C-alpha positions as CSV (number, residue, x, y, z in Angstrom):
1,M,0.0,0.0,0.0
2,T,1.5,3.4,-1.0
3,E,1.6,6.4,1.2
4,N,-1.1,8.1,-1.0
5,D,-3.4,5.2,-0.4
6,T,-3.3,5.7,3.3
7,Q,-4.4,9.3,3.2
8,M,-7.9,10.3,4.4
9,P,-10.2,11.2,1.5
10,E,-11.4,14.4,3.3
11,T,-8.0,16.0,3.1
12,Q,-7.6,15.0,-0.6
13,D,-11.0,16.3,-1.7
14,I,-11.6,19.3,0.6
15,P,-8.8,21.8,0.9
16,P,-8.4,23.6,4.2
17,F,-9.0,27.0,2.5
18,A,-10.3,28.0,-0.9
19,N,-8.8,30.5,-3.4
20,P,-8.7,33.9,-1.7
21,E,-9.7,35.5,-5.0
22,D,-13.2,34.0,-4.7
23,E,-13.7,35.1,-1.1
24,P,-16.9,37.1,-0.4
25,S,-16.3,40.8,0.1
26,L,-16.9,42.5,3.4
27,A,-20.1,44.0,2.0
28,D,-21.3,40.5,1.1
29,K,-20.7,39.4,4.6
30,L,-22.4,42.3,6.2
31,V,-25.5,41.9,4.1
32,G,-25.4,38.1,4.1
33,V,-25.3,37.7,7.9
34,I,-28.7,39.4,7.9
35,S,-30.3,38.0,4.7
36,S,-28.7,34.5,4.5
37,P,-26.5,33.7,7.4
38,S,-26.2,30.0,6.6
39,A,-24.9,30.5,3.1
40,T,-22.7,33.5,4.2
41,F,-20.9,31.6,7.0
42,G,-20.7,28.5,4.9
43,K,-18.7,30.5,2.3
44,M,-16.6,32.3,5.0
45,A,-15.6,28.9,6.5
46,K,-13.6,28.2,3.3
47,Y,-11.3,31.1,4.0
48,Q,-9.0,32.4,6.7
49,P,-11.0,34.6,9.2
50,K,-10.1,38.3,9.0
51,A,-10.0,40.9,11.7
52,V,-12.1,43.3,9.6
53,D,-15.0,40.7,9.8
54,W,-15.5,41.6,13.5
55,L,-13.9,45.0,13.7
56,I,-16.3,46.8,11.2
57,P,-19.5,45.4,12.8
58,V,-18.3,46.5,16.2
59,I,-17.5,50.0,15.0
60,I,-21.0,50.1,13.4
61,M,-22.5,49.1,16.8
62,I,-20.5,51.8,18.6
63,A,-21.6,54.4,16.0
64,V,-25.2,53.4,16.5
65,S,-24.8,53.6,20.3
66,F,-23.3,57.1,19.8
67,V,-26.3,58.3,17.7
68,S,-28.8,56.7,20.1
69,T,-27.2,58.2,23.2
70,F,-27.0,61.7,21.7
71,M,-30.6,61.6,20.5
72,M,-31.9,60.5,23.8
73,Y,-29.9,63.2,25.6
74,S,-31.3,65.8,23.2
75,S,-34.8,65.1,24.6
76,P,-35.2,66.7,28.1
77,E,-38.1,64.3,28.9
78,I,-36.2,61.1,28.0
79,K,-33.0,62.4,29.6
80,Q,-35.0,62.9,32.8
81,Q,-36.4,59.4,32.5
82,L,-32.9,58.0,32.1
83,K,-31.9,59.8,35.3
84,E,-34.9,58.5,37.2
85,F,-34.3,55.0,36.0
86,G,-30.7,55.1,37.3
87,L,-31.9,56.4,40.7
88,D,-34.7,53.8,40.9
89,Q,-32.3,51.0,40.2
90,A,-29.9,52.3,42.9
91,E,-32.8,52.7,45.4
92,Q,-34.1,49.2,44.8
93,S,-30.6,47.7,45.3
94,I,-30.1,49.6,48.5
95,D,-33.5,48.7,49.8
96,K,-32.8,45.0,49.3
97,Q,-29.5,45.4,51.2
98,V,-31.4,47.0,54.1
99,E,-34.0,44.1,54.1
100,A,-31.2,41.5,54.1
101,G,-29.4,43.3,57.0
102,F,-26.3,44.3,55.0
103,L,-27.0,48.0,55.6
104,T,-28.4,50.0,58.5
105,K,-31.0,52.8,57.7
106,E,-28.3,55.4,58.2
107,Q,-25.9,53.6,55.9
108,A,-28.7,53.3,53.3
109,D,-29.3,57.0,53.5
110,S,-25.7,57.7,52.9
111,A,-25.5,55.2,50.0
112,M,-28.5,56.8,48.4
113,D,-27.0,60.3,48.7
114,A,-23.8,58.9,47.0
115,A,-25.9,57.2,44.2
116,Y,-27.8,60.5,43.6
117,A,-24.5,62.4,43.4
118,Q,-23.1,59.8,41.0
119,V,-26.1,59.9,38.7
120,E,-26.1,63.7,38.7
121,K,-22.4,63.8,37.9
122,Q,-22.9,61.2,35.1
123,F,-25.5,63.3,33.4
124,E,-23.6,66.6,33.9
125,A,-20.7,65.0,32.1
126,G,-22.9,64.5,29.0
127,P,-23.0,61.7,26.5
128,I,-19.3,61.9,25.5
129,M,-18.0,60.7,28.8
130,N,-20.6,57.9,28.9
131,M,-19.6,56.8,25.4
132,I,-16.0,56.2,26.4
133,G,-17.2,53.4,28.6
134,V,-19.3,52.1,25.8
135,V,-16.3,51.9,23.5
136,I,-14.2,50.1,26.1
137,W,-17.0,47.6,26.9
138,A,-17.7,47.0,23.2
139,F,-14.2,45.7,22.5
140,L,-13.9,43.9,25.9
141,Q,-17.2,42.1,25.2
142,V,-16.0,40.9,21.8
143,F,-12.8,39.5,23.1
144,L,-14.2,37.9,26.2
145,L,-17.4,36.5,24.8
146,G,-15.5,35.5,21.6
147,L,-13.3,33.4,23.9
148,V,-16.4,31.8,25.5
149,W,-17.8,30.9,22.1
150,F,-14.4,29.6,21.0
151,I,-14.2,27.3,24.0
152,L,-17.7,26.1,23.4
153,A,-17.3,25.5,19.6
154,R,-13.7,24.1,19.6
155,F,-13.3,22.2,22.8
156,I,-16.8,21.3,24.0
157,L,-18.5,20.7,20.6
158,R,-15.3,19.6,19.0
159,G,-15.4,21.8,16.0
160,E,-12.5,22.7,13.7
161,G,-11.7,26.4,13.9
162,S,-9.6,29.1,15.6
163,Y,-10.3,31.9,18.1
164,S,-10.4,34.3,15.1
165,S,-13.3,32.2,13.7
166,A,-15.3,32.9,16.9
167,L,-14.5,36.6,16.8
168,S,-15.7,36.8,13.2
169,V,-19.0,35.1,13.9
170,Y,-19.7,37.1,17.1
171,G,-18.6,40.3,15.5
172,L,-20.8,39.9,12.5
173,A,-23.7,38.9,14.7
174,T,-23.5,42.2,16.5
175,L,-25.1,43.8,13.4
176,I,-28.3,42.4,14.9
177,T,-27.4,44.2,18.1
178,S,-27.1,47.4,16.1
179,I,-30.6,46.8,14.7
180,Q,-31.9,46.2,18.2
181,L,-30.4,49.6,19.3
182,L,-32.1,51.3,16.4
183,V,-35.4,49.7,17.3
184,I,-35.1,50.7,20.9
185,L,-34.3,54.3,19.8
186,L,-37.2,54.4,17.4
187,I,-39.7,53.1,20.0
188,T,-38.4,55.5,22.7
189,M,-38.5,58.6,20.5
190,I,-42.0,57.8,19.1
191,A,-43.5,56.9,22.4
192,G,-41.6,59.5,24.4
193,K,-40.8,56.9,26.9
194,F,-37.5,55.2,27.5
195,I,-37.4,51.4,27.2
196,M,-34.5,49.1,28.2
197,G,-34.8,46.6,25.4
198,T,-37.0,44.7,23.0
199,S,-38.0,41.9,25.3
200,V,-41.6,41.4,26.5
201,A,-40.4,42.5,30.0
202,A,-38.9,45.7,28.7
203,V,-41.9,46.6,26.5
204,M,-44.4,45.9,29.3
205,G,-42.2,47.9,31.8
206,S,-42.0,45.0,34.2
207,E,-40.1,45.5,37.4
208,P,-36.9,43.3,37.7
209,G,-36.6,40.8,40.5
210,D,-38.8,37.7,40.3
211,F,-38.5,34.6,38.0
212,T,-41.4,35.9,35.8
213,F,-39.3,38.9,34.9
214,F,-36.4,36.6,34.0
215,I,-38.6,34.5,31.7
216,T,-40.2,37.5,30.0
217,S,-36.8,39.3,29.7
218,K,-35.6,36.3,27.5
219,L,-38.7,36.5,25.3
220,D,-36.9,38.9,23.0
221,P,-37.2,38.3,19.2
222,L,-34.1,40.3,18.4
223,R,-32.0,38.5,21.0
224,I,-33.3,35.2,19.9
225,W,-32.4,36.1,16.3
226,F,-28.9,37.1,17.5
227,Y,-28.2,33.8,19.3
228,W,-29.7,31.8,16.4
229,V,-27.4,33.5,13.9
230,L,-24.5,33.0,16.4
231,G,-25.1,29.3,16.8
232,L,-25.5,28.8,13.0
233,G,-22.4,30.8,12.3
234,L,-20.3,28.8,14.8
235,A,-21.5,25.6,13.3
236,K,-20.5,26.7,9.8
237,M,-17.2,28.3,10.7
238,Y,-16.2,25.3,12.8
239,R,-17.1,22.9,9.9
240,S,-19.9,21.0,11.7
241,E,-22.5,19.1,9.7
242,N,-24.9,19.4,12.7
243,S,-25.9,23.0,13.0
244,T,-28.8,22.1,15.4
245,K,-26.3,20.9,18.0
246,F,-24.4,24.3,17.9
247,I,-27.6,26.3,18.0
248,I,-29.0,24.4,21.0
249,A,-25.6,24.7,22.8
250,V,-25.5,28.5,22.2
251,F,-29.1,29.0,23.5
252,A,-28.4,26.7,26.5
253,T,-25.3,28.7,27.3
254,W,-27.2,32.0,27.1
255,L,-30.1,30.8,29.3
256,G,-27.8,29.0,31.7
257,F,-25.6,32.0,32.2
258,G,-28.6,34.1,32.7
259,L,-30.0,31.8,35.4
260,I,-26.6,31.9,37.2
261,L,-26.8,35.8,37.2
262,F,-30.4,35.7,38.3
263,A,-29.5,33.3,41.2
264,L,-26.6,35.5,42.3
265,A,-28.9,38.6,42.2
266,Q,-31.4,36.8,44.4
267,A,-28.8,35.6,46.9
268,V,-26.7,38.7,47.1
269,P,-28.7,41.9,47.3
270,F,-26.1,44.4,46.1
271,L,-25.8,42.3,42.9
272,S,-29.5,42.9,42.1
273,F,-28.4,44.8,38.9
274,L,-27.5,41.5,37.4
275,T,-31.1,40.8,36.8
276,M,-31.0,43.4,34.1
277,M,-28.3,41.5,32.1
């Protein structure tokens, strides 16, 4: 038997990467992840992942966040609602700490005064200072969550791909996050009332805290779309023939992590803000 006879047919018939000249353009990827994610990621899997695949969508998301923030700050009514929302969240967290015995009434009053001063300072600084944090968080989120999805796809689901593959998939999927931000902005400006998201809980204005809120906060068509595209993209980029397995794993990770945060918020009062994540 010759050396060629012992080679696996997959490596003979399917090259690791296709001709770069036939690679889809960035515009094709940006449009395709929305219109036909399965075909788009299937084509991308034939080529080396590129930094621009995740960098441009993240820049788009940051730009949309800038526009959204400036427009909301330009409305005195909505700006006041944002301020009141921040104070309400701080007050609820402090009240829970008092109920649990972590703070005395006097300490709670001091903590509320500090929270009020912090919120006032934040809004006096204007949207520019707030957006610095958004930029930092946007890139941290891509790298950290990209690592999570890489570990899931490569080591748990045994796919074939690199960390860059996960960055490309997650980055392109953030285009859906940009759409979500625009929808939130549109609803807020038309209704004249600030909403936190596009979930059932956000639209109904439900108060965070109980398990019903957790369930309704996950009933979010745009978030569901995001994670479906993410799971599908990981399956294609990590060369799996079983996309369903990847999609289920992604949704299980999203919901499982959410349950952990919910449990922490219930157990530790000063972590009650985690119910909003």
